Each structure stands twice: as structure tokens, then as C-alpha cells.
C-alpha positions in Angstrom: 0.0 0.0 0.0 1.5 3.4 -1.0 2.7 5.8 1.8 0.4 8.8 1.7 3.3 11.0 2.8 5.2 9.9 -0.3 2.2 10.8 -2.5 1.9 14.2 -0.8 5.5 14.9 -1.5 5.2 13.8 -5.2 2.1 16.1 -5.9 4.0 19.4 -5.6 6.8 18.0 -7.8 4.3 17.1 -10.5 2.8 20.5 -10.3 6.2 22.2 -10.7 7.0 19.9 -13.6 3.7 20.7 -15.3 4.2 24.5 -14.7 7.7 24.2 -16.4 6.2 22.3 -19.3 3.5 24.9 -19.8 6.2 27.7 -19.7 8.2 25.8 -22.3 5.1 25.3 -24.4 4.7 29.0 -24.7 8.4 29.9 -25.2 9.6 31.3 -28.5 12.7 29.0 -28.5 10.4 25.9 -28.2 8.5 27.0 -31.4 11.7 27.9 -33.2 13.1 24.4 -32.4 10.1 22.1 -32.6 7.6 24.1 -34.7 8.1 22.0 -37.9 7.5 18.7 -36.0 4.3 20.2 -34.4 3.1 21.4 -37.8 3.4 18.0 -39.3 2.0 15.8 -36.6 -0.5 18.1 -34.8 -1.7 20.9 -37.1 -2.1 19.1 -40.4 -4.9 16.8 -39.1 -7.0 19.8 -38.2 -7.9 20.7 -41.8 -11.7 20.5 -41.1 -11.3 23.2 -38.4 -9.3 25.5 -40.7 -11.8 25.1 -43.5 -14.7 25.9 -41.2 -13.0 29.0 -39.9 -12.0 30.2 -43.4 -15.7 29.8 -44.4 -16.7 31.8 -41.3 -14.8 34.9 -42.5 -17.5 36.6 -44.6 -15.9 39.7 -46.1 -15.8 41.5 -49.4 -13.4 40.4 -52.1 -10.9 43.2 -51.4 -10.8 42.8 -47.7 -7.8 43.1 -45.4 -7.5 40.2 -43.1 -5.0 39.5 -40.2 -4.1 36.1 -38.8 -2.6 36.5 -35.3 -0.4 33.6 -34.2 -0.5 32.3 -37.8 2.0 29.5 -37.2 2.9 27.9 -40.6 0.1 29.9 -42.3 -2.5 27.2 -43.0 -5.5 29.4 -42.3 -3.9 32.5 -43.8 -3.2 30.8 -47.0 -6.6 29.1 -47.2 -8.1 32.6 -47.1 -5.6 34.0 -49.6 -6.6 31.2 -52.0 -10.3 31.8 -51.5 -10.0 35.6 -51.8 -7.4 36.4 -54.5 -8.2 40.1 -54.5 -7.9 40.4 -50.7 -4.8 41.2 -48.7 -3.7 38.7 -46.0 -1.2 39.4 -43.2 0.0 36.7 -40.8 2.1 37.4 -37.6 3.8 34.9 -35.3 6.4 35.4 -32.6 8.5 32.4 -33.9 10.9 33.1 -36.7 10.8 29.4 -37.6 7.1 29.5 -38.0 7.2 32.7 -40.1 9.8 31.1 -42.4 7.6 27.9 -42.7 4.6 30.0 -43.7 6.6 31.9 -46.2 7.9 28.7 -47.8 4.3 27.4 -48.0 3.2 30.7 -49.6 5.8 30.3 -52.3 4.9 26.7 -52.9 1.2 27.8 -53.4 2.3 30.8 -55.6 0.1 33.2 -53.6 1.1 36.8 -53.9 -1.7 38.4 -51.9 -0.3 37.7 -48.4 2.8 38.3 -46.3 4.1 37.0 -43.0 6.2 38.7 -40.4 7.3 38.3 -36.8 5.1 40.0 -34.4 3.7 39.8 -30.9 -0.1 39.4 -30.3 0.1 41.7 -27.3 1.5 44.6 -29.5 0.2 44.0 -33.0 2.4 46.0 -35.5 -0.5 47.5 -37.4 -2.6 50.7 -37.2 -5.9 50.8 -35.4 -9.1 50.1 -37.5 -6.9 48.6 -40.3 -8.4 45.2 -40.9 -11.8 44.0 -42.1 -11.4 40.7 -40.3 -9.0 39.2 -37.8 -8.6 35.5 -37.0 -6.6 33.5 -34.5 -6.5 29.7 -34.3 -4.9 27.7 -31.5 -2.7 30.6 -30.4 -4.2 32.6 -27.5 -3.3 30.1 -24.8 0.4 30.7 -25.6 0.2 34.5 -25.2 1.7 36.0 -22.1 -1.4 38.2 -21.6 -4.4 36.7 -23.6 -6.7 39.6 -22.7 -4.2 42.1 -23.9 -3.9 40.1 -27.1 -7.7 40.2 -27.6 -7.7 43.9 -26.9 -5.1 44.4 -29.6 -7.1 42.3 -32.1 -10.1 44.5 -31.3 -8.0 47.7 -31.8 -6.7 46.8 -35.3 -10.2 45.6 -36.4 -12.4 48.1 -38.3 -15.7 49.0 -36.5 -18.4 46.5 -37.2 -16.0 43.9 -38.5 -15.6 40.3 -37.4 -13.0 38.5 -35.3 -12.9 34.7 -35.3 -10.9 33.2 -32.4 -10.5 29.5 -31.8 -8.7 27.6 -29.1 -8.6 24.1 -27.4 -11.5 23.6 -25.0 -10.4 23.2 -21.5 -13.8 21.7 -20.6 -13.5 18.7 -23.1 -14.5 15.3 -21.6 -12.0 12.5 -21.5 -14.2 10.5 -23.9 -14.2 13.3 -26.5 -10.5 13.9 -26.1 -9.7 10.2 -26.7 -11.9 10.3 -29.8 -10.0 13.4 -31.0 -6.7 11.6 -30.4 -7.4 9.2 -33.2 -6.7 12.0 -35.7 -3.0 12.0 -34.8 -0.3 9.4 -35.7 2.5 10.5 -33.5 4.6 7.3 -33.7 7.2 8.5 -31.2 4.6 9.0 -28.4 2.7 6.3 -26.4 -1.0 6.8 -26.4 -1.0 7.3 -22.7 1.7 10.0 -22.9 -0.1 11.7 -25.8 -3.3 11.8 -23.8 -1.5 13.1 -20.7 0.0 15.9 -22.8 -3.2 16.8 -24.5 -5.2 16.7 -21.2 -2.8 18.6 -19.0 -0.8 20.9 -21.4 -2.7 21.5 -24.6 -6.3 21.4 -23.4 -5.7 21.8 -19.6 -3.6 24.9 -20.1 -6.3 26.5 -22.2 -9.8 28.1 -21.6 -13.4 26.9 -21.3 -16.1 28.3 -23.7 -17.5 30.6 -21.0 -14.0 31.9 -20.2 -13.4 32.7 -23.9 -16.7 34.5 -24.3 -16.1 36.5 -21.1 -12.6 37.5 -22.3 -13.9 38.6 -25.7 -16.6 40.8 -24.1 -14.2 42.3 -21.6 -11.8 43.1 -24.5 -14.3 45.4 -26.3 -16.0 43.0 -28.6 -19.8 42.8 -29.0 -22.3 40.3 -30.5 -20.2 37.5 -29.2 -21.2 34.1 -30.4 -19.8 30.6 -30.3 -19.5 27.8 -32.8 -18.2 24.2 -33.1 -16.9 21.7 -35.6 -18.1 18.2 -35.1 -15.7 15.9 -33.2 -13.2 18.7 -32.9 -13.0 20.0 -29.2 -12.1 23.5 -30.1 -14.1 26.6 -29.0 -14.8 29.0 -31.8 -15.7 32.5 -30.8 -17.1 35.0 -33.4 -17.3 38.6 -32.3 -17.8 42.0 -33.8 -16.2 45.2 -32.8 
């Protein structure tokens, strides 16, 4: 029978380890180093989410659209392909991810978008500049998510739409295990992958009510939520 004193001693150590992992998850050096691996094994299986979000951006053909925390540019380039007369900008704090997005842009021969390094909490564009702003799977990594949302609201033109999606902290174990089937990460045991998703990727995120409350507190109005079937991501749609 385990000694409860030993268990009590282990619990703080696990908490410290988890805190360190979450800090590493959000660090620029981590994305610069492991971004390409993450893109291949984690982001690519989320194509249905990206397609849904791209369809949600209802703008005129010459709109200006910003993707905050664009990563390798999957959503940015989807929109650029759908709207050839629009202008797309993607920012990410990782130089490696920006370079990956630029490589993919060249492969797709899309001239109506550009990528640059930038911080979500200090977006390098003028106020009221964009007709739509999107962010997918990024806000949990921001040092100050509320400040990032305020910045998104600032650069958005009045009456325009923001679409923000993030992993749902409130997902059930059953739904998370079903979601895991999308991924083929051969170098991770299923138990370790589940632990990482539950405690770091989803557990370190926000619930749907939390995301709605943050959007409203950041200056957005007409805040609504949306979902993609069998994809435990919260999608918040809000107007400035």
C-alpha cells in the first residue's frame, strides 16, 4: 500500500513539472526548435477546423485580413486562395514558423499575403486597419491573452468580425480520446499523448464561458460561439 506521505511529496513536484512544461510550451525557443514537428503531426490533421474558420470569414473580395499567431500559415493561405483580390497578413512570434509560412506561400504561388514576426500583445498595425481578424490555437500561448484580444479589437475596423478558436479546457476524457485518433505520432505512447493533451494542450487553455467573457471584456460585442463536429475547439465569433 502506498505511503500517503510519499504521495503528498510527489504532488508538488508534479505541479512544478507541469508548470515548467507549460512555460516551455509558450516559449519562443520551443516553437523555433520544434515548430516543424508540431506542424506536421498536430496541425495538419486539423484541416476541417481550418476550412470551417475560413468559411466563417464573410468579407468583401478586397478585404484586409489578419491572422494572429499564424504558425505555418495554414488558415492565412486558405483565405488567400479563396479571396485572390484580398490582402492577408500573418504574424507569429516564432521566426521558424514565419519562415515555414513563407515557404508554403511560395509553394502555393500566392502573392496576396505576407508573413512577419510580431507579438499578439503589441500587434504591429494601425488601429481600425483590418476587415477581419482570425486566430487559431494561439491565445493560450500568449503572455497576456486579454491584452492580445484587446489588440485584435484595436486593429479591427468598426463593425468587422473576429474569429478566435482555441482548445476547449472543458472537453471530456471521452471526447478527447476520440479526438486523439486523428493523430499518428509514432514516437509517443497513447498514454503519454493523452496526458500531454489533457494537461498541457487542453488543460492549459480556456473553457467556452471563459473565452466568451474575455472577448466581451476586450471590447467585442455580438459574441457568439461555434463548433466543428468531433473537434473539441471553442470557436468565438465577435464583432467590434
